[in-house]
N, C-alpha and C positions, 0 to 999 in steps of 0.2 A: 504494500500500500504506500502511495506517495505521501510525503509530508505536506501538510497545508501550511502556508505562511500567512499569518495574520499580522498586518502592518498598521501601525498607528503613529501619526505625526502630531505631537502635542505642542509644537513650538508656537503656533498661533494662539492656542488657548492660553499658554503661559504669558505671551506678550500682551494678551487682553485681560490679564488678571484672573483668569479662570483656573480652577483647581482641576487638573486632569486625572487625579487618582481614581475617581469612579469609572471613568472611561477605560482606564488601564485594567482595573480589576474585572470589568465586564468583558474586555477582550480576552484576558487570561482565562476567565471562567468558560469561555467558548472553545478553548483548545482541547483537541483530542490528545491522547497520551504521546503521540509521535509528532504533534504539530509544533511549529516554531512561532514565537512572538517577536516581532521586530518593532522597536520603539525608536522614534526620532525625537530627540530632545535638544535644548540649547546648552545643556550641561550634563555632567555625570550624575545620574539619579541615585546617589549612594544609599539613601534610606530604602529605596525600592529593592536594592539587591538583597537586603536582609528579609524584607517582606516576602519576596518571591522565592528566596532561598529556603525559607521555612515551608514553602509549598512544594519544595522539591525541584526547583529550577536552578540551573547554572547559567552563566551569561558570558558573552564576549563583547568587547567594546571596540568601536572604530570611531576615531575623531576625524570628521570630514573637514571641519574648519573650527575657528574659535567659538562659533555659535551653533554648531551642528554636530551632534553625536548620534551614532546609530548603535543601539544596544540590542543584541539578539539573545533571547531567552529560550531555553529548551529544557525539557525534563531530563533529569540525571539518569 
C-alpha cells in the first residue's frame, strides 16, 4: 500500500495571528499508520515535536529559507 502524504502550510495562519494547533492535530488524526504528515512553518515547531513524539511520531527537518521550514512526521 502506498503512503499518503498529508500536507499543511500554517505560515499564513501564523502571520495572521491564528493558532494552527487545531488544524495540525486534525491533520495528524486523519493519518493512517503508514501515512506521512508534512508541515510548512516559518520556524522550528519545537513544542510540537514533543506532542507528536508522544503519539509515536518521529520527524525530519528541512530549512528552505529563514522563514520556511518543512517538517515531515511519520510513525516510528
